[in-house]
C-alpha positions in Angstrom: -27.3 71.7 -25.6 -29.8 73.6 -27.0 -31.0 72.8 -30.1 -32.1 75.5 -33.0 -34.6 74.5 -35.7 -34.4 76.9 -38.7 -37.4 76.4 -41.2 -36.7 77.7 -44.6 -37.1 77.6 -48.1 -34.6 78.6 -50.8 -35.2 81.9 -52.9 -36.5 83.6 -49.4 -34.9 87.0 -48.4 -36.7 86.7 -45.2 -34.7 83.8 -44.4 -31.4 85.0 -46.1 -31.8 87.5 -43.8 -32.6 85.8 -40.5 -29.7 83.5 -41.6 -27.3 86.0 -41.4 -28.4 87.1 -38.1 -28.7 83.5 -36.3 -25.1 82.8 -37.6 -23.6 86.1 -36.8 -24.8 85.6 -33.0 -23.3 82.1 -33.2 -20.0 82.9 -34.1 -17.6 80.7 -32.4 -19.8 79.1 -30.2 -19.9 75.3 -30.2 -23.0 75.0 -27.3 -25.5 75.2 -29.7 -26.7 72.7 -32.3 -28.4 74.3 -35.4 -30.4 72.1 -38.0 -31.7 73.5 -41.1 -34.9 72.5 -42.6 -36.1 72.7 -46.2 -39.3 73.3 -45.8 -40.1 72.6 -49.6 -38.7 68.8 -49.2 -41.7 68.0 -47.3 -45.2 68.2 -47.9 -46.4 68.2 -44.7 -44.1 71.2 -43.8 -44.9 73.0 -46.7 -48.3 72.9 -46.0 -47.7 74.0 -42.2 -45.6 77.2 -43.0 -46.4 77.7 -46.6 -45.0 81.5 -47.1 -44.2 82.0 -43.3 -40.8 81.3 -43.3 -38.1 81.3 -41.4 -39.8 79.7 -38.5 -37.0 79.6 -35.6 -37.0 77.5 -33.1 -35.3 76.5 -30.0 -36.0 73.1 -28.5 -39.5 72.7 -30.3 -41.0 75.8 -28.9 -41.0 78.9 -32.0 -38.8 81.7 -31.2 -39.4 83.9 -34.1 -41.2 83.7 -37.5 -40.4 85.9 -40.7 -37.4 87.9 -38.3 -35.0 87.0 -35.8 -34.1 89.4 -33.4 -30.6 89.0 -32.5 -30.8 89.8 -28.8 -33.9 88.2 -28.5 -32.4 85.0 -29.6 -29.1 85.4 -27.4 -32.1 86.1 -24.5 -33.5 82.4 -25.3 -30.6 80.8 -25.3 -29.7 81.9 -22.1 -32.8 81.1 -20.3 -32.2 77.8 -21.9 -28.6 77.4 -20.0 -29.8 78.1 -16.8 
């Protein structure tokens, strides 16, 4: 099962937009695990990502930063399934 890690922070309009795209793309899918990580809760993550959120990773590999393309997400998930 692919695991998506979504690095985010509060009051981030790009994070809100990317989360909307992610949730729309994954509606009714149970074959993908999603973990939302607030970078402000961890000083190491805050230093690593700073204002460069959201960052979306699939199985530890970065797929997108700032904006998430739904078709690119679906293509990446399909590639992980094969």
